[in-house]
N, CA and C atoms of all chains as a GROMACS GRO file, in nm:
protein
  654
    1MET      N    1   5.124  12.500   4.442
    1MET     CA    2   5.051  12.373   4.458
    1MET      C    3   5.040  12.339   4.607
    2THR      N    4   4.950  12.247   4.634
    2THR     CA    5   4.926  12.210   4.774
    2THR      C    6   4.941  12.059   4.790
    3VAL      N    7   5.010  12.018   4.897
    3VAL     CA    8   5.012  11.875   4.930
    3VAL      C    9   4.956  11.858   5.071
    4ASN      N   10   4.904  11.740   5.092
    4ASN     CA   11   4.844  11.707   5.220
    4ASN      C   12   4.944  11.622   5.297
    5VAL      N   13   4.974  11.659   5.421
    5VAL     CA   14   5.074  11.584   5.498
    5VAL      C   15   5.007  11.520   5.619
    6ARG      N   16   5.023  11.389   5.632
    6ARG     CA   17   4.966  11.316   5.746
    6ARG      C   18   5.078  11.273   5.841
    7PHE      N   19   5.048  11.279   5.971
    7PHE     CA   20   5.146  11.240   6.074
    7PHE      C   21   5.094  11.118   6.149
    8PHE      N   22   5.187  11.030   6.184
    8PHE     CA   23   5.148  10.909   6.256
    8PHE      C   24   5.231  10.888   6.382
    9ALA      N   25   5.171  10.817   6.478
    9ALA     CA   26   5.239  10.771   6.600
    9ALA      C   27   5.313  10.886   6.668
   10ILE      N   28   5.444  10.867   6.695
   10ILE     CA   29   5.516  10.969   6.774
   10ILE      C   30   5.525  11.102   6.699
   11ALA      N   31   5.525  11.098   6.566
   11ALA     CA   32   5.530  11.223   6.488
   11ALA      C   33   5.399  11.300   6.508
   12ARG      N   34   5.287  11.229   6.508
   12ARG     CA   35   5.156  11.292   6.530
   12ARG      C   36   5.149  11.352   6.669
   13GLN      N   37   5.198  11.276   6.766
   13GLN     CA   38   5.196  11.323   6.904
   13GLN      C   39   5.285  11.448   6.920
   14THR      N   40   5.398  11.447   6.852
   14THR     CA   41   5.495  11.557   6.865
   14THR      C   42   5.443  11.688   6.803
   15VAL      N   43   5.383  11.678   6.684
   15VAL     CA   44   5.336  11.802   6.620
   15VAL      C   45   5.195  11.840   6.668
   16GLY      N   46   5.124  11.745   6.725
   16GLY     CA   47   4.989  11.774   6.775
   16GLY      C   48   4.886  11.790   6.665
   17GLU      N   49   4.915  11.735   6.546
   17GLU     CA   50   4.821  11.740   6.433
   17GLU      C   51   4.820  11.605   6.363
   18ARG      N   52   4.703  11.570   6.308
   18ARG     CA   53   4.696  11.448   6.227
   18ARG      C   54   4.729  11.478   6.082
   19GLU      N   55   4.695  11.598   6.039
   19GLU     CA   56   4.700  11.628   5.897
   19GLU      C   57   4.714  11.779   5.877
   20VAL      N   58   4.803  11.821   5.788
   20VAL     CA   59   4.813  11.964   5.754
   20VAL      C   60   4.829  11.978   5.602
   21GLU      N   61   4.792  12.096   5.552
   21GLU     CA   62   4.815  12.128   5.411
   21GLU      C   63   4.939  12.214   5.402
   22VAL      N   64   5.022  12.190   5.301
   22VAL     CA   65   5.143  12.271   5.283
   22VAL      C   66   5.145  12.324   5.140
   23GLU      N   67   5.167  12.456   5.128
   23GLU     CA   68   5.180  12.522   4.997
   23GLU      C   69   5.325  12.513   4.952
   24LEU      N   70   5.346  12.472   4.829
   24LEU     CA   71   5.482  12.460   4.776
   24LEU      C   72   5.488  12.516   4.634
   25LYS      N   73   5.610  12.550   4.592
   25LYS     CA   74   5.629  12.591   4.452
   25LYS      C   75   5.616  12.468   4.363
   26GLU      N   76   5.566  12.488   4.240
   26GLU     CA   77   5.560  12.379   4.143
   26GLU      C   78   5.697  12.314   4.131
   27GLY      N   79   5.702  12.183   4.122
   27GLY     CA   80   5.829  12.113   4.102
   27GLY      C   81   5.910  12.092   4.230
   28SER      N   82   5.853  12.125   4.345
   28SER     CA   83   5.926  12.107   4.471
   28SER      C   84   5.954  11.959   4.498
   29THR      N   85   6.065  11.936   4.566
   29THR     CA   86   6.102  11.798   4.600
   29THR      C   87   6.056  11.764   4.742
   30VAL      N   88   6.064  11.636   4.772
   30VAL     CA   89   6.034  11.587   4.907
   30VAL      C   90   6.127  11.654   5.008
   31GLN      N   91   6.254  11.674   4.968
   31GLN     CA   92   6.351  11.738   5.057
   31GLN      C   93   6.306  11.880   5.094
   32SER      N   94   6.256  11.955   4.996
   32SER     CA   95   6.217  12.094   5.026
   32SER      C   96   6.090  12.096   5.112
   33LEU      N   97   6.001  11.999   5.091
   33LEU     CA   98   5.885  11.988   5.179
   33LEU      C   99   5.930  11.958   5.322
   34TRP      N  100   6.027  11.868   5.333
   34TRP     CA  101   6.076  11.829   5.466
   34TRP      C  102   6.134  11.950   5.540
   35GLU      N  103   6.211  12.033   5.465
   35GLU     CA  104   6.267  12.154   5.527
   35GLU      C  105   6.156  12.249   5.573
   36ALA      N  106   6.050  12.260   5.491
   36ALA     CA  107   5.936  12.346   5.528
   36ALA      C  108   5.867  12.292   5.654
   37LEU      N  109   5.857  12.159   5.663
   37LEU     CA  110   5.791  12.098   5.780
   37LEU      C  111   5.874  12.121   5.907
   38LEU      N  112   6.006  12.110   5.894
   38LEU     CA  113   6.092  12.131   6.011
   38LEU      C  114   6.084  12.277   6.060
   39LYS      N  115   6.067  12.368   5.966
   39LYS     CA  116   6.054  12.509   6.002
   39LYS      C  117   5.921  12.532   6.076
   40ARG      N  118   5.818  12.466   6.025
   40ARG     CA  119   5.684  12.485   6.083
   40ARG      C  120   5.669  12.409   6.215
   41PHE      N  121   5.735  12.294   6.225
   41PHE     CA  122   5.726  12.211   6.346
   41PHE      C  123   5.866  12.180   6.398
   42PRO      N  124   5.933  12.280   6.460
   42PRO     CA  125   6.073  12.258   6.504
   42PRO      C  126   6.087  12.142   6.601
   43ARG      N  127   5.979  12.105   6.666
   43ARG     CA  128   5.988  11.993   6.761
   43ARG      C  129   6.019  11.860   6.692
   44LEU      N  130   6.007  11.856   6.558
   44LEU     CA  131   6.042  11.732   6.485
   44LEU      C  132   6.193  11.714   6.472
   45HIS      N  133   6.269  11.823   6.490
   45HIS     CA  134   6.415  11.818   6.470
   45HIS      C  135   6.484  11.701   6.539
   46PRO      N  136   6.464  11.683   6.671
   46PRO     CA  137   6.540  11.578   6.740
   46PRO      C  138   6.518  11.438   6.681
   47MET      N  139   6.402  11.414   6.620
   47MET     CA  140   6.376  11.280   6.567
   47MET      C  141   6.390  11.276   6.415
   48SER      N  142   6.439  11.386   6.355
   48SER     CA  143   6.433  11.393   6.209
   48SER      C  144   6.515  11.283   6.142
   49GLY      N  145   6.623  11.238   6.206
   49GLY     CA  146   6.706  11.133   6.147
   49GLY      C  147   6.635  10.999   6.135
   50SER      N  148   6.533  10.979   6.216
   50SER     CA  149   6.467  10.848   6.215
   50SER      C  150   6.336  10.849   6.135
   51LEU      N  151   6.295  10.965   6.087
   51LEU     CA  152   6.166  10.972   6.016
   51LEU      C  153   6.184  10.945   5.867
   52LYS      N  154   6.086  10.874   5.810
   52LYS     CA  155   6.085  10.854   5.665
   52LYS      C  156   5.962  10.923   5.609
   53LEU      N  157   5.968  10.954   5.480
   53LEU     CA  158   5.850  11.013   5.416
   53LEU      C  159   5.798  10.918   5.310
   54ALA      N  160   5.665  10.916   5.301
   54ALA     CA  161   5.600  10.838   5.196
   54ALA      C  162   5.515  10.934   5.114
   55VAL      N  163   5.506  10.907   4.984
   55VAL     CA  164   5.417  10.985   4.897
   55VAL      C  165   5.323  10.888   4.828
   56ASN      N  166   5.195  10.919   4.840
   56ASN     CA  167   5.092  10.833   4.779
   56ASN      C  168   5.115  10.685   4.813
   57TRP      N  169   5.135  10.659   4.940
   57TRP     CA  170   5.138  10.524   4.999
   57TRP      C  171   5.261  10.442   4.962
   58ASP      N  172   5.372  10.508   4.934
   58ASP     CA  173   5.496  10.433   4.913
   58ASP      C  174   5.614  10.517   4.961
   59TYR      N  175   5.720  10.451   5.011
   59TYR     CA  176   5.838  10.522   5.056
   59TYR      C  177   5.904  10.592   4.935
   60VAL      N  178   5.962  10.710   4.960
   60VAL     CA  179   6.026  10.784   4.850
   60VAL      C  180   6.163  10.836   4.895
   61GLN      N  181   6.246  10.869   4.797
   61GLN     CA  182   6.376  10.931   4.820
   61GLN      C  183   6.356  11.082   4.829
   62PRO      N  184   6.450  11.153   4.899
   62PRO     CA  185   6.436  11.298   4.917
   62PRO      C  186   6.430  11.376   4.785
   63GLU      N  187   6.489  11.322   4.679
   63GLU     CA  188   6.493  11.398   4.554
   63GLU      C  189   6.365  11.380   4.469
   64ALA      N  190   6.273  11.299   4.516
   64ALA     CA  191   6.148  11.278   4.441
   64ALA      C  192   6.072  11.410   4.430
   65VAL      N  193   6.008  11.432   4.314
   65VAL     CA  194   5.936  11.556   4.288
   65VAL      C  195   5.788  11.538   4.323
   66LEU      N  196   5.734  11.637   4.391
   66LEU     CA  197   5.594  11.630   4.435
   66LEU      C  198   5.500  11.690   4.330
   67CYS      N  199   5.374  11.646   4.335
   67CYS     CA  200   5.271  11.702   4.247
   67CYS      C  201   5.157  11.756   4.332
   68ASP      N  202   5.082  11.849   4.272
   68ASP     CA  203   4.966  11.905   4.342
   68ASP      C  204   4.873  11.792   4.386
   69GLY      N  205   4.828  11.798   4.510
   69GLY     CA  206   4.732  11.700   4.560
   69GLY      C  207   4.794  11.572   4.615
   70ASP      N  208   4.927  11.561   4.613
   70ASP     CA  209   4.991  11.440   4.666
   70ASP      C  210   4.959  11.422   4.814
   71GLU      N  211   4.950  11.296   4.855
   71GLU     CA  212   4.936  11.266   4.998
   71GLU      C  213   5.074  11.223   5.050
   72VAL      N  214   5.126  11.304   5.142
   72VAL     CA  215   5.258  11.276   5.200
   72VAL      C  216   5.235  11.227   5.342
   73ALA      N  217   5.315  11.130   5.386
   73ALA     CA  218   5.302  11.084   5.525
   73ALA      C  219   5.438  11.088   5.592
   74VAL      N  220   5.439  11.132   5.717
   74VAL     CA  221   5.560  11.131   5.799
   74VAL      C  222   5.558  11.003   5.881
   75ILE      N  223   5.657  10.915   5.852
   75ILE     CA  224   5.657  10.778   5.904
   75ILE      C  225   5.768  10.760   6.006
   76PRO      N  226   5.736  10.752   6.134
   76PRO     CA  227   5.838  10.718   6.234
   76PRO      C  228   5.880  10.571   6.218
   77PRO      N  229   5.988  10.530   6.286
   77PRO     CA  230   6.028  10.388   6.278
   77PRO      C  231   5.908  10.298   6.309
   78VAL      N  232   5.886  10.199   6.222
   78VAL     CA  233   5.767  10.115   6.239
   78VAL      C  234   5.792  10.009   6.346
   79SER      N  235   5.685   9.959   6.406
   79SER     CA  236   5.702   9.862   6.517
   79SER      C  237   5.582   9.767   6.525
   80GLY      N  238   5.536   9.722   6.408
   80GLY     CA  239   5.427   9.625   6.408
   80GLY      C  240   5.475   9.488   6.454
   81GLY      N  241   5.380   9.396   6.461
   81GLY     CA  242   5.414   9.258   6.497
   81GLY      C  243   5.377   9.227   6.641
   82MET      N  244   4.526   8.708   5.191
   82MET     CA  245   4.444   8.791   5.279
   82MET      C  246   4.536   8.880   5.363
   83PHE      N  247   4.510   9.010   5.358
   83PHE     CA  248   4.587   9.107   5.437
   83PHE      C  249   4.486   9.199   5.503
   84GLN      N  250   4.483   9.195   5.633
   84GLN     CA  251   4.382   9.274   5.702
   84GLN      C  252   4.436   9.336   5.828
   85MET      N  253   4.379   9.453   5.860
   85MET     CA  254   4.401   9.513   5.992
   85MET      C  255   4.264   9.522   6.056
   86VAL      N  256   4.249   9.465   6.174
   86VAL     CA  257   4.116   9.455   6.235
   86VAL      C  258   4.119   9.504   6.380
   87GLU      N  259   4.005   9.547   6.427
   87GLU     CA  260   3.993   9.598   6.564
   87GLU      C  261   3.957   9.486   6.663
   88GLU      N  262   3.892   9.383   6.613
   88GLU     CA  263   3.841   9.280   6.703
   88GLU      C  264   3.945   9.170   6.729
   89PRO      N  265   3.927   9.091   6.838
   89PRO     CA  266   4.022   8.982   6.868
   89PRO      C  267   4.041   8.888   6.748
   90LEU      N  268   4.165   8.840   6.731
   90LEU     CA  269   4.198   8.759   6.614
   90LEU      C  270   4.158   8.613   6.636
   91ASP      N  271   4.108   8.552   6.529
   91ASP     CA  272   4.068   8.412   6.531
   91ASP      C  273   4.176   8.334   6.454
   92ILE      N  274   4.265   8.269   6.529
   92ILE     CA  275   4.380   8.200   6.467
   92ILE      C  276   4.333   8.093   6.369
   93GLN      N  277   4.233   8.015   6.412
   93GLN     CA  278   4.183   7.906   6.327
   93GLN      C  279   4.130   7.958   6.194
   94ALA      N  280   4.065   8.075   6.198
   94ALA     CA  281   4.007   8.131   6.074
   94ALA      C  282   4.119   8.168   5.976
   95VAL      N  283   4.232   8.217   6.031
   95VAL     CA  284   4.344   8.255   5.943
   95VAL      C  285   4.406   8.128   5.883
   96VAL      N  286   4.421   8.025   5.965
   96VAL     CA  287   4.476   7.898   5.917
   96VAL      C  288   4.386   7.840   5.807
   97LYS      N  289   4.257   7.847   5.831
   97LYS     CA  290   4.161   7.794   5.734
   97LYS      C  291   4.172   7.868   5.601
   98HIS      N  292   4.202   7.997   5.611
   98HIS     CA  293   4.210   8.079   5.491
   98HIS      C  294   4.320   8.033   5.396
   99VAL      N  295   4.426   7.971   5.449
   99VAL     CA  296   4.536   7.927   5.361
   99VAL      C  297   4.526   7.778   5.327
  100SER      N  298   4.418   7.714   5.369
  100SER     CA  299   4.406   7.571   5.339
  100SER      C  300   4.395   7.555   5.187
  101ASP      N  301   4.460   7.449   5.138
  101ASP     CA  302   4.469   7.432   4.993
  101ASP      C  303   4.494   7.284   4.965
  102PRO      N  304   4.420   7.227   4.872
  102PRO     CA  305   4.440   7.083   4.845
  102PRO      C  306   4.583   7.050   4.800
  103ALA      N  307   4.654   7.148   4.743
  103ALA     CA  308   4.791   7.124   4.696
  103ALA      C  309   4.893   7.136   4.809
  104ALA      N  310   4.848   7.178   4.928
  104ALA     CA  311   4.941   7.203   5.039
  104ALA      C  312   4.961   7.080   5.126
  105GLY      N  313   5.089   7.056   5.162
  105GLY     CA  314   5.120   6.951   5.257
  105GLY      C  315   5.166   7.009   5.390
  106ALA      N  316   5.173   7.143   5.398
  106ALA     CA  317   5.220   7.208   5.520
  106ALA      C  318   5.153   7.344   5.537
  107VAL      N  319   5.122   7.376   5.661
  107VAL     CA  320   5.079   7.513   5.695
  107VAL      C  321   5.166   7.555   5.814
  108VAL      N  322   5.238   7.667   5.799
  108VAL     CA  323   5.318   7.721   5.909
  108VAL      C  324   5.253   7.851   5.954
  109THR      N  325   5.240   7.866   6.086
  109THR     CA  326   5.179   7.989   6.138
  109THR      C  327   5.276   8.060   6.232
  110PHE      N  328   5.264   8.191   6.236
  110PHE     CA  329   5.331   8.271   6.339
  110PHE      C  330   5.222   8.348   6.412
  111VAL      N  331   5.225   8.341   6.544
  111VAL     CA  332   5.128   8.414   6.626
  111VAL      C  333   5.207   8.507   6.719
  112GLY      N  334   5.187   8.637   6.704
  112GLY     CA  335   5.252   8.734   6.791
  112GLY      C  336   5.159   8.768   6.906
  113THR      N  337   5.215   8.772   7.029
  113THR     CA  338   5.130   8.799   7.146
  113THR      C  339   5.190   8.913   7.230
  114VAL      N  340   5.107   8.973   7.312
  114VAL     CA  341   5.150   9.086   7.394
  114VAL      C  342   5.222   9.036   7.519
  115ARG      N  343   5.350   9.074   7.532
  115ARG     CA  344   5.437   9.030   7.640
  115ARG      C  345   5.424   9.127   7.759
  116ASP      N  346   5.441   9.074   7.879
  116ASP     CA  347   5.418   9.158   7.999
  116ASP      C  348   5.540   9.239   8.041
  117HIS      N  349   5.649   9.232   7.965
  117HIS     CA  350   5.767   9.312   8.003
  117HIS      C  351   5.843   9.354   7.878
  118ALA      N  352   5.910   9.469   7.887
  118ALA     CA  353   5.993   9.520   7.778
  118ALA      C  354   6.080   9.629   7.834
  119ARG      N  355   6.208   9.633   7.786
  119ARG     CA  356   6.300   9.738   7.830
  119ARG      C  357   6.306   9.750   7.982
  120GLY      N  358   6.297   9.635   8.051
  120GLY     CA  359   6.308   9.634   8.196
  120GLY      C  360   6.186   9.686   8.269
  121LYS      N  361   6.076   9.705   8.196
  121LYS     CA  362   5.955   9.758   8.261
  121LYS      C  363   5.841   9.660   8.248
  122ARG      N  364   5.747   9.673   8.338
  122ARG     CA  365   5.626   9.590   8.331
  122ARG      C  366   5.528   9.656   8.234
  123VAL      N  367   5.486   9.580   8.134
  123VAL     CA  368   5.393   9.633   8.033
  123VAL      C  369   5.251   9.595   8.072
  124LEU      N  370   5.162   9.695   8.074
  124LEU     CA  371   5.022   9.668   8.109
  124LEU      C  372   4.940   9.640   7.984
  125SER      N  373   4.967   9.715   7.878
  125SER     CA  374   4.893   9.695   7.753
  125SER      C  375   4.972   9.758   7.638
  126LEU      N  376   4.927   9.729   7.516
  126LEU     CA  377   4.987   9.789   7.397
  126LEU      C  378   4.878   9.858   7.317
  127GLU      N  379   4.917   9.964   7.248
  127GLU     CA  380   4.823  10.029   7.157
  127GLU      C  381   4.882  10.033   7.018
  128TYR      N  382   4.809   9.975   6.922
  128TYR     CA  383   4.857   9.971   6.784
  128TYR      C  384   4.785  10.075   6.699
  129GLU      N  385   4.864  10.138   6.612
  129GLU     CA  386   4.810  10.235   6.517
  129GLU      C  387   4.868  10.201   6.380
  130ALA      N  388   4.792  10.226   6.274
  130ALA     CA  389   4.843  10.199   6.139
  130ALA      C  390   4.811  10.313   6.045
  131TYR      N  391   4.882  10.314   5.934
  131TYR     CA  392   4.846  10.398   5.820
  131TYR      C  393   4.786  10.298   5.722
  132PRO      N  394   4.655  10.278   5.730
  132PRO     CA  395   4.595  10.159   5.667
  132PRO      C  396   4.617  10.149   5.516
  133GLU      N  397   4.600  10.261   5.445
  133GLU     CA  398   4.613  10.253   5.298
  133GLU      C  399   4.754  10.206   5.259
  134MET      N  400   4.854  10.261   5.326
  134MET     CA  401   4.992  10.224   5.291
  134MET      C  402   5.027  10.085   5.345
  135ALA      N  403   4.975  10.052   5.463
  135ALA     CA  404   5.004   9.920   5.521
  135ALA      C  405   4.954   9.809   5.429
  136GLU      N  406   4.835   9.829   5.373
  136GLU     CA  407   4.782   9.728   5.281
  136GLU      C  408   4.871   9.712   5.159
  137ARG      N  409   4.918   9.826   5.109
  137ARG     CA  410   5.006   9.821   4.991
  137ARG      C  411   5.138   9.750   5.024
  138MET      N  412   5.195   9.777   5.141
  138MET     CA  413   5.323   9.715   5.179
  138MET      C  414   5.304   9.564   5.204
  139LEU      N  415   5.191   9.526   5.262
  139LEU     CA  416   5.165   9.383   5.282
  139LEU      C  417   5.150   9.312   5.148
  140GLN      N  418   5.088   9.381   5.052
  140GLN     CA  419   5.076   9.324   4.917
  140GLN      C  420   5.215   9.306   4.856
  141ARG      N  421   5.305   9.403   4.883
  141ARG     CA  422   5.441   9.393   4.829
  141ARG      C  423   5.515   9.274   4.890
  142ILE      N  424   5.496   9.253   5.021
  142ILE     CA  425   5.561   9.140   5.088
  142ILE      C  426   5.511   9.009   5.026
  143HIS      N  427   5.382   9.005   4.998
  143HIS     CA  428   5.322   8.889   4.932
  143HIS      C  429   5.394   8.862   4.799
  144GLU      N  430   5.414   8.967   4.720
  144GLU     CA  431   5.482   8.950   4.591
  144GLU      C  432   5.627   8.906   4.609
  145GLU      N  433   5.693   8.962   4.711
  145GLU     CA  434   5.833   8.923   4.737
  145GLU      C  435   5.841   8.774   4.772
  146ILE      N  436   5.746   8.729   4.852
  146ILE     CA  437   5.745   8.587   4.892
  146ILE      C  438   5.723   8.498   4.769
  147ARG      N  439   5.627   8.537   4.686
  147ARG     CA  440   5.598   8.455   4.568
  147ARG      C  441   5.716   8.450   4.471
  148ALA      N  442   5.796   8.558   4.469
  148ALA     CA  443   5.913   8.560   4.381
  148ALA      C  444   6.025   8.470   4.435
  149ARG      N  445   6.019   8.439   4.567
  149ARG     CA  446   6.128   8.362   4.627
  149ARG      C  447   6.096   8.215   4.649
  150TRP      N  448   5.972   8.186   4.686
  150TRP     CA  449   5.935   8.049   4.721
  150TRP      C  450   5.805   8.008   4.655
  151ASP      N  451   5.793   7.878   4.636
  151ASP     CA  452   5.673   7.823   4.575
  151ASP      C  453   5.573   7.791   4.686
  152VAL      N  454   5.492   7.891   4.720
  152VAL     CA  455   5.394   7.869   4.827
  152VAL      C  456   5.254   7.869   4.768
  153CYS      N  457   5.160   7.810   4.843
  153CYS     CA  458   5.021   7.806   4.796
  153CYS      C  459   4.949   7.935   4.833
  154LYS      N  460   4.932   7.958   4.963
  154LYS     CA  461   4.858   8.077   5.007
  154LYS      C  462   4.926   8.143   5.126
  155ILE      N  463   4.901   8.275   5.139
  155ILE     CA  464   4.961   8.355   5.247
  155ILE      C  465   4.851   8.439   5.310
  156ALA      N  466   4.848   8.446   5.441
  156ALA     CA  467   4.753   8.535   5.509
  156ALA      C  468   4.825   8.609   5.622
  157VAL      N  469   4.798   8.739   5.632
  157VAL     CA  470   4.853   8.821   5.740
  157VAL      C  471   4.737   8.903   5.798
  158VAL      N  472   4.712   8.887   5.927
  158VAL     CA  473   4.607   8.967   5.991
  158VAL      C  474   4.667   9.032   6.115
  159HIS      N  475   4.654   9.164   6.124
  159HIS     CA  476   4.712   9.240   6.235
  159HIS      C  477   4.602   9.310   6.311
  160ARG      N  478   4.610   9.302   6.442
  160ARG     CA  479   4.510   9.369   6.525
  160ARG      C  480   4.551   9.513   6.550
  161MET      N  481   4.451   9.602   6.562
  161MET     CA  482   4.473   9.744   6.591
  161MET      C  483   4.407   9.779   6.724
  162GLY      N  484   4.443   9.896   6.777
  162GLY     CA  485   4.378   9.942   6.899
  162GLY      C  486   4.450   9.893   7.023
  163ARG      N  487   4.378   9.891   7.136
  163ARG     CA  488   4.441   9.857   7.264
  163ARG      C  489   4.432   9.706   7.292
  164LEU      N  490   4.548   9.646   7.324
  164LEU     CA  491   4.553   9.502   7.352
  164LEU      C  492   4.610   9.478   7.492
  165GLN      N  493   4.553   9.381   7.560
  165GLN     CA  494   4.600   9.346   7.694
  165GLN      C  495   4.708   9.238   7.684
  166VAL      N  496   4.785   9.222   7.790
  166VAL     CA  497   4.890   9.118   7.796
  166VAL      C  498   4.828   8.982   7.763
  167GLY      N  499   4.898   8.906   7.678
  167GLY     CA  500   4.852   8.772   7.641
  167GLY      C  501   4.766   8.771   7.516
  168GLU      N  502   4.713   8.885   7.475
  168GLU     CA  503   4.628   8.887   7.356
  168GLU      C  504   4.714   8.874   7.230
  169VAL      N  505   4.650   8.829   7.122
  169VAL     CA  506   4.719   8.805   6.995
  169VAL      C  507   4.719   8.933   6.913
  170SER      N  508   4.839   8.976   6.872
  170SER     CA  509   4.850   9.101   6.794
  170SER      C  510   4.859   9.075   6.644
  171VAL      N  511   4.916   8.961   6.607
  171VAL     CA  512   4.931   8.933   6.463
  171VAL      C  513   4.928   8.782   6.440
  172VAL      N  514   4.865   8.742   6.330
  172VAL     CA  515   4.867   8.601   6.288
  172VAL      C  516   4.909   8.597   6.142
  173ILE      N  517   5.011   8.514   6.115
  173ILE     CA  518   5.056   8.492   5.977
  173ILE      C  519   5.046   8.343   5.950
  174ALA      N  520   4.991   8.307   5.836
  174ALA     CA  521   4.983   8.166   5.799
  174ALA      C  522   5.025   8.153   5.653
  175VAL      N  523   5.107   8.051   5.627
  175VAL     CA  524   5.153   8.024   5.490
  175VAL      C  525   5.138   7.874   5.464
  176SER      N  526   5.082   7.841   5.349
  176SER     CA  527   5.072   7.700   5.310
  176SER      C  528   5.161   7.675   5.189
  177SER      N  529   5.215   7.553   5.183
  177SER     CA  530   5.297   7.515   5.067
  177SER      C  531   5.294   7.364   5.053
  178ALA      N  532   5.341   7.317   4.938
  178ALA     CA  533   5.339   7.172   4.912
  178ALA      C  534   5.427   7.099   5.013
  179HIS      N  535   5.544   7.156   5.042
  179HIS     CA  536   5.638   7.095   5.137
  179HIS      C  537   5.675   7.196   5.245
  180ARG      N  538   5.712   7.148   5.363
  180ARG     CA  539   5.723   7.236   5.479
  180ARG      C  540   5.832   7.344   5.469
  181GLU      N  541   5.940   7.313   5.398
  181GLU     CA  542   6.053   7.407   5.398
  181GLU      C  543   6.013   7.546   5.347
  182GLU      N  544   5.941   7.550   5.236
  182GLU     CA  545   5.900   7.679   5.180
  182GLU      C  546   5.810   7.755   5.276
  183ALA      N  547   5.717   7.684   5.340
  183ALA     CA  548   5.623   7.751   5.431
  183ALA      C  549   5.696   7.809   5.552
  184PHE      N  550   5.792   7.733   5.608
  184PHE     CA  551   5.870   7.784   5.722
  184PHE      C  552   5.946   7.911   5.681
  185LYS      N  553   6.016   7.905   5.569
  185LYS     CA  554   6.096   8.020   5.526
  185LYS      C  555   6.008   8.141   5.495
  186ALA      N  556   5.898   8.117   5.425
  186ALA     CA  557   5.812   8.228   5.384
  186ALA      C  558   5.744   8.292   5.505
  187CYS      N  559   5.708   8.212   5.603
  187CYS     CA  560   5.640   8.266   5.722
  187CYS      C  561   5.738   8.354   5.800
  188ARG      N  562   5.860   8.308   5.815
  188ARG     CA  563   5.964   8.385   5.883
  188ARG      C  564   5.989   8.518   5.811
  189TYR      N  565   5.997   8.509   5.679
  189TYR     CA  566   6.020   8.627   5.597
  189TYR      C  567   5.904   8.726   5.614
  190ALA      N  568   5.782   8.673   5.615
  190ALA     CA  569   5.663   8.760   5.625
  190ALA      C  570   5.663   8.840   5.754
  191ILE      N  571   5.694   8.778   5.868
  191ILE     CA  572   5.692   8.854   5.993
  191ILE      C  573   5.812   8.950   5.999
  192ASP      N  574   5.929   8.906   5.952
  192ASP     CA  575   6.046   8.995   5.955
  192ASP      C  576   6.023   9.120   5.870
  193ARG      N  577   5.970   9.101   5.749
  193ARG     CA  578   5.947   9.216   5.659
  193ARG      C  579   5.833   9.305   5.712
  194THR      N  580   5.734   9.243   5.775
  194THR     CA  581   5.625   9.322   5.832
  194THR      C  582   5.681   9.417   5.937
  195LYS      N  583   5.768   9.366   6.023
  195LYS     CA  584   5.825   9.449   6.129
  195LYS      C  585   5.917   9.557   6.073
  196GLU      N  586   5.971   9.532   5.954
  196GLU     CA  587   6.068   9.622   5.894
  196GLU      C  588   6.003   9.736   5.815
  197MET      N  589   5.895   9.709   5.744
  197MET     CA  590   5.848   9.808   5.647
  197MET      C  591   5.700   9.845   5.652
  198VAL      N  592   5.617   9.770   5.721
  198VAL     CA  593   5.474   9.802   5.717
  198VAL      C  594   5.444   9.912   5.819
  199PRO      N  595   5.378  10.022   5.776
  199PRO     CA  596   5.354  10.134   5.868
  199PRO      C  597   5.248  10.102   5.974
  200ILE      N  598   5.295  10.030   6.075
  200ILE     CA  599   5.216   9.998   6.195
  200ILE      C  600   5.306  10.034   6.313
  201TRP      N  601   5.247  10.094   6.416
  201TRP     CA  602   5.326  10.136   6.533
  201TRP      C  603   5.261  10.086   6.660
  202LYS      N  604   5.346  10.055   6.758
  202LYS     CA  605   5.290  10.018   6.888
  202LYS      C  606   5.342  10.111   6.998
  203LYS      N  607   5.252  10.136   7.091
  203LYS     CA  608   5.287  10.216   7.208
  203LYS      C  609   5.275  10.123   7.329
  204GLU      N  610   5.382  10.116   7.409
  204GLU     CA  611   5.377  10.036   7.531
  204GLU      C  612   5.324  10.122   7.644
  205VAL      N  613   5.229  10.066   7.718
  205VAL     CA  614   5.172  10.138   7.832
  205VAL      C  615   5.222  10.070   7.959
  206TYR      N  616   5.290  10.148   8.046
  206TYR     CA  617   5.347  10.098   8.171
  206TYR      C  618   5.265  10.151   8.288
  207GLU      N  619   5.304  10.109   8.407
  207GLU     CA  620   5.236  10.161   8.526
  207GLU      C  621   5.258  10.312   8.541
  208ASP      N  622   5.377  10.358   8.496
  208ASP     CA  623   5.413  10.498   8.520
  208ASP      C  624   5.431  10.578   8.392
  209GLY      N  625   5.365  10.538   8.283
  209GLY     CA  626   5.378  10.617   8.160
  209GLY      C  627   5.361  10.531   8.037
  210GLU      N  628   5.401  10.586   7.922
  210GLU     CA  629   5.389  10.512   7.797
  210GLU      C  630   5.496  10.557   7.699
  211CYS      N  631   5.520  10.472   7.596
  211CYS     CA  632   5.631  10.501   7.506
  211CYS      C  633   5.604  10.440   7.368
  212TRP      N  634   5.620  10.521   7.262
  212TRP     CA  635   5.613  10.468   7.125
  212TRP      C  636   5.738  10.388   7.099
  213ILE      N  637   5.722  10.272   7.037
  213ILE     CA  638   5.836  10.183   7.012
  213ILE      C  639   5.878  10.193   6.866
  214GLY      N  640   6.010  10.189   6.843
  214GLY     CA  641   6.056  10.193   6.704
  214GLY      C  642   6.197  10.144   6.691
  215GLU      N  643   6.240  10.131   6.566
  215GLU     CA  644   6.377  10.089   6.533
  215GLU      C  645   6.417   9.959   6.598
  216GLY      N  646   6.338   9.856   6.568
  216GLY     CA  647   6.375   9.721   6.610
  216GLY      C  648   6.353   9.694   6.759
  217GLY      N  649   6.291   9.789   6.827
  217GLY     CA  650   6.270   9.770   6.971
  217GLY      C  651   6.152   9.682   7.004
  218GLY      N  652   6.069   9.649   6.903
  218GLY     CA  653   5.946   9.573   6.930
  218GLY      C  654   5.973   9.427   6.948
   0.00000   0.00000   0.00000
């Protein structure tokens, strides 16, 4: 299956991409996607503790299971206001 | 009303949006661009959002407020793009029958916005720029 991953703010600047597609095994979790992203973009490592992931426009836990076509977002610490 | 807009914010229009015959109070919060941060002189700010998710999170904050206080109307409008010092970055307005609920709900709305809505700001200095996060804003 394929999920679409969007990057924002410092995460976008760090990986140099707005959006990438990632191939995963059926039933993969957010945690396994995250490990795949760190492998593909090692520059994310230093900030990995502060990044959150969202799936289909809501924050998720690492054990959440992904589905084909999901929109995943890499969310750095927010700073609106 | 929950919006992210590129153009300068009209405070009066946001206040008008929460006007309600049942309201005896309107409390507003106006966030503005400050000329200093982290010991540096700030020239401008750049805001970026994940709009689809930001709208959903603002809707959630609205629901959280309604579950806690008896308010009439709530409006949150956030500016995007590049802002100069002194410009308005966010306007929140809450109306309620009595002032206490509006004060509490308005405070809650800006605190939760800063905590969970996917909006980011970059500070631009004379000698560089920096994405802000983790309560640094």
